[in-house]
C-alpha positions as CSV (number, residue, x, y, z in Angstrom):
1,M,-52.6,-6.3,-15.9
2,K,-54.5,-8.0,-18.7
3,K,-54.9,-5.9,-21.8
4,L,-57.9,-3.6,-21.5
5,G,-59.1,-4.5,-25.0
6,I,-59.6,-8.1,-24.0
7,V,-61.5,-7.2,-20.9
8,L,-63.8,-4.7,-22.7
9,A,-64.5,-7.2,-25.5
10,G,-65.6,-9.8,-23.0
11,S,-67.8,-7.2,-21.3
12,V,-70.0,-6.7,-24.3
13,L,-72.2,-9.6,-23.2
14,L,-72.6,-8.1,-19.8
15,V,-73.6,-4.5,-20.5
16,A,-74.3,-4.0,-24.2
17,C,-78.0,-4.6,-23.8
18,G,-77.9,-2.8,-20.5
19,Q,-80.4,-4.8,-18.5
20,D,-80.8,-6.5,-15.2
21,K,-83.9,-8.2,-16.5
22,A,-82.1,-10.5,-18.9
23,E,-83.2,-14.1,-18.9
24,I,-80.5,-16.6,-17.8
25,K,-82.1,-19.9,-18.7
26,T,-80.5,-21.5,-21.8
27,D,-76.9,-22.7,-21.9
28,D,-75.9,-19.8,-24.2
29,Q,-77.5,-17.3,-21.8
30,K,-75.7,-18.9,-18.8
31,A,-72.4,-18.9,-20.7
32,S,-72.9,-15.2,-21.7
33,Y,-73.7,-14.3,-18.1
34,A,-70.6,-16.1,-16.9
35,L,-68.4,-14.3,-19.4
36,G,-69.8,-11.0,-18.4
37,F,-69.4,-11.7,-14.7
38,R,-65.8,-12.8,-15.0
39,S,-65.0,-9.8,-17.2
40,A,-66.5,-7.4,-14.6
41,E,-64.4,-9.0,-11.9
42,Q,-61.3,-8.2,-13.9
43,M,-62.4,-4.7,-14.6
44,R,-63.2,-3.9,-10.9
45,S,-59.6,-3.0,-10.2
46,L,-59.4,-0.4,-13.0
47,E,-59.5,3.0,-11.3
48,N,-61.0,6.0,-13.2
49,L,-63.0,3.7,-15.5
50,D,-66.4,5.4,-16.1
51,L,-68.8,2.6,-16.4
52,D,-71.6,4.7,-18.0
53,A,-69.3,6.0,-20.7
54,M,-68.0,2.5,-21.4
55,V,-71.5,1.2,-21.7
56,A,-72.3,4.0,-24.2
57,G,-69.3,3.0,-26.3
58,L,-70.3,-0.7,-26.2
59,R,-73.8,0.1,-27.3
60,D,-72.7,2.4,-30.1
61,G,-70.0,-0.1,-31.3
62,F,-72.4,-3.0,-31.1
63,K,-74.8,-1.4,-33.6
64,E,-74.4,-2.4,-37.2
65,G,-72.8,0.6,-38.9
66,G,-72.4,2.4,-35.6
67,E,-70.3,5.5,-35.4
68,S,-68.1,6.8,-32.6
69,R,-69.3,9.8,-30.7
70,L,-65.7,11.0,-30.6
71,G,-65.5,11.5,-34.3
72,E,-62.0,11.4,-35.7
73,E,-60.2,10.8,-32.5
74,D,-58.0,7.8,-32.5
75,L,-59.9,5.3,-30.3
76,D,-57.0,2.9,-30.1
77,Q,-54.7,5.6,-29.0
78,L,-57.1,6.7,-26.3
79,I,-57.2,3.2,-25.0
80,R,-53.4,2.9,-25.1
81,D,-53.1,6.2,-23.2
82,F,-55.6,4.9,-20.6
83,Q,-53.6,1.7,-20.2
84,G,-50.4,3.8,-19.8
85,R,-52.0,5.8,-17.0
86,M,-53.2,2.6,-15.3
87,I,-49.8,1.0,-15.5
88,A,-48.1,4.1,-14.1
89,A,-50.6,4.2,-11.2
90,E,-50.0,0.5,-10.5
91,Q,-46.3,1.0,-10.6
92,K,-46.6,3.9,-8.2
93,K,-48.6,1.8,-5.8
94,M,-46.0,-1.0,-6.0
95,E,-43.2,1.4,-5.2
96,E,-45.1,2.8,-2.2
97,K,-45.8,-0.7,-1.0
98,A,-42.2,-1.7,-1.5
99,G,-41.0,1.3,0.5
100,A,-43.4,0.5,3.4
101,N,-42.5,-3.2,3.4
102,L,-38.8,-2.5,3.4
103,E,-39.1,-0.3,6.4
104,A,-41.2,-2.9,8.2
105,S,-38.8,-5.6,7.2
106,E,-35.8,-3.7,8.6
107,T,-37.6,-3.2,11.9
108,F,-38.5,-6.9,12.1
109,L,-35.0,-8.1,11.3
110,K,-33.5,-5.8,13.9
111,E,-35.9,-7.0,16.6
112,N,-35.6,-10.7,15.6
113,G,-31.8,-10.5,15.4
114,A,-31.7,-9.4,19.1
115,R,-33.5,-12.5,20.2
116,E,-31.5,-15.1,22.2
117,G,-30.4,-18.0,20.0
118,V,-30.6,-16.1,16.7
119,T,-27.5,-15.9,14.6
120,T,-27.2,-13.2,11.9
121,T,-24.7,-13.9,9.0
122,D,-22.8,-11.3,7.1
123,S,-25.4,-11.3,4.3
124,G,-28.2,-10.5,6.8
125,L,-29.7,-14.1,6.9
126,Q,-30.9,-15.0,10.4
127,Y,-31.2,-18.5,11.7
128,E,-31.8,-20.5,14.9
129,V,-31.3,-24.2,15.4
130,L,-34.4,-26.0,16.5
131,A,-33.1,-29.5,16.3
132,S,-29.7,-31.1,15.4
133,G,-29.0,-34.3,13.4
134,E,-26.3,-36.8,14.1
135,E,-22.7,-35.7,14.2
136,G,-21.0,-36.3,10.8
137,A,-24.2,-36.3,8.9
138,A,-23.9,-35.1,5.3
139,S,-24.3,-31.4,4.4
140,P,-25.3,-30.4,0.8
141,T,-23.3,-28.2,-1.6
142,L,-24.8,-25.9,-4.2
143,E,-24.4,-28.8,-6.7
144,D,-26.6,-31.2,-4.7
145,T,-30.2,-32.1,-4.6
146,V,-32.0,-32.2,-1.2
147,E,-35.2,-33.5,0.3
148,V,-36.7,-31.2,2.9
149,H,-39.8,-30.4,4.8
150,Y,-40.5,-26.7,5.2
151,H,-43.1,-24.2,6.4
152,G,-43.0,-20.7,5.0
153,T,-44.8,-17.7,6.6
154,L,-44.7,-13.9,6.5
155,P,-44.0,-12.0,9.7
156,D,-47.8,-11.6,10.3
157,G,-48.2,-15.4,10.3
158,T,-49.6,-15.7,6.7
159,V,-48.6,-19.1,5.3
160,F,-47.5,-18.8,1.7
161,D,-46.1,-22.3,1.1
162,S,-45.7,-25.4,3.2
163,S,-44.7,-28.9,2.4
164,V,-45.7,-29.8,6.0
165,D,-49.3,-28.7,5.3
166,R,-49.3,-30.7,2.1
167,G,-47.9,-33.8,3.9
168,Q,-45.3,-34.4,1.3
169,P,-41.5,-33.5,1.5
170,A,-40.1,-31.4,-1.4
171,T,-37.1,-32.4,-3.5
172,F,-35.1,-29.8,-5.5
173,G,-31.6,-28.8,-6.5
174,L,-29.9,-26.0,-4.6
175,Q,-29.4,-24.2,-7.9
176,H,-33.1,-23.6,-8.2
177,I,-33.9,-21.9,-4.9
178,I,-33.7,-18.4,-3.4
179,K,-30.4,-17.1,-2.1
180,G,-31.4,-17.3,1.5
181,W,-31.9,-21.1,1.2
182,Q,-28.7,-21.4,-0.9
183,E,-26.9,-19.9,2.1
184,A,-28.7,-21.8,4.9
185,L,-28.8,-25.3,3.6
186,P,-25.1,-25.9,3.1
187,M,-24.6,-24.9,6.8
188,M,-27.1,-27.6,7.8
189,K,-26.7,-31.3,8.0
190,E,-29.1,-34.2,7.5
191,G,-31.5,-34.3,10.5
192,D,-31.1,-30.6,11.3
193,K,-34.2,-28.4,11.7
194,W,-33.7,-24.7,11.5
195,K,-35.8,-21.6,11.6
196,I,-34.5,-19.0,9.1
197,V,-35.5,-15.4,8.5
198,V,-34.7,-14.3,5.0
199,P,-34.2,-10.6,4.2
200,P,-35.8,-9.3,1.0
201,A,-32.5,-9.2,-0.8
202,L,-32.0,-12.9,-0.2
203,G,-35.7,-13.7,-1.1
204,Y,-37.8,-12.2,-3.8
205,G,-36.7,-8.6,-3.5
206,E,-38.7,-5.7,-4.9
207,Q,-40.6,-8.0,-7.3
208,G,-42.3,-10.2,-4.7
209,A,-43.8,-13.5,-5.8
210,G,-47.4,-14.5,-6.5
211,G,-50.2,-13.0,-4.6
212,D,-49.0,-13.6,-1.1
213,I,-45.4,-12.4,-1.1
214,G,-45.3,-8.6,-1.7
215,P,-42.3,-6.5,-2.6
216,N,-39.5,-6.3,-0.1
217,Q,-41.0,-8.8,2.4
218,V,-39.2,-10.8,5.0
219,L,-39.8,-14.5,4.6
220,I,-39.7,-17.0,7.6
221,F,-39.1,-20.7,7.1
222,E,-38.8,-23.7,9.3
223,I,-36.7,-26.1,7.3
224,E,-35.9,-29.8,8.2
225,L,-33.2,-31.3,6.0
226,L,-34.2,-34.9,5.5
227,D,-31.8,-36.2,2.9
228,V,-28.8,-35.0,0.7
229,K,-29.2,-36.8,-2.6
230,G,-26.1,-35.7,-4.4
231,G,-25.6,-33.9,-7.7
232,E,-28.9,-34.8,-9.4
233,D,-30.4,-31.7,-11.1
234,V,-34.0,-31.7,-10.0
235,A,-35.8,-28.4,-10.5
236,G,-37.7,-27.4,-7.5
237,E,-39.8,-24.6,-6.1
């Protein structure tokens, strides 16, 4: 969460003068409006923020020689306390979401593991072979770099990453990928195409990743191993 002080400072241009009748004609006026609009977008997610009280504070603070209506109270401490409450509320939401996702993930893994053709390893990784390369083709080690095509989705079908959609294979070292891939790829050989289902513990765990992958989410990948390049250290995704 961005610091509240930065957001409020940027919001002065939006609400300090308190009008919907403001002219937005000159470049400076347009830039001021843009800053206010973006600041408001950031603030929208802040629960318990009293917009009227915030506007009053902005107006008072914007006046030359303006004084706080709160007298001797420590304004900075009030803001820090508010930030603390917001962070605690956000953490609680994440914990609740993590719990719900973990339950859904366990159900999905149990059902998927019962499907014909699906193999579940000791770690909980699940895979099924979609296509096989030639016998004797090379398999990578954890020290190798590989070229692959992949398509990553969540159980609901949401695509979160796909070299296939980009039309460009990805190249990376096995040292730089999630544990589920580190387990699956050495079991594959060039030309193989597998569908793997990665439990949260072998993916991004309780932290999730980015805006699409939440905490404790199962990840589904179709991976085609195109080439094993040896021990080059190429950082990947």
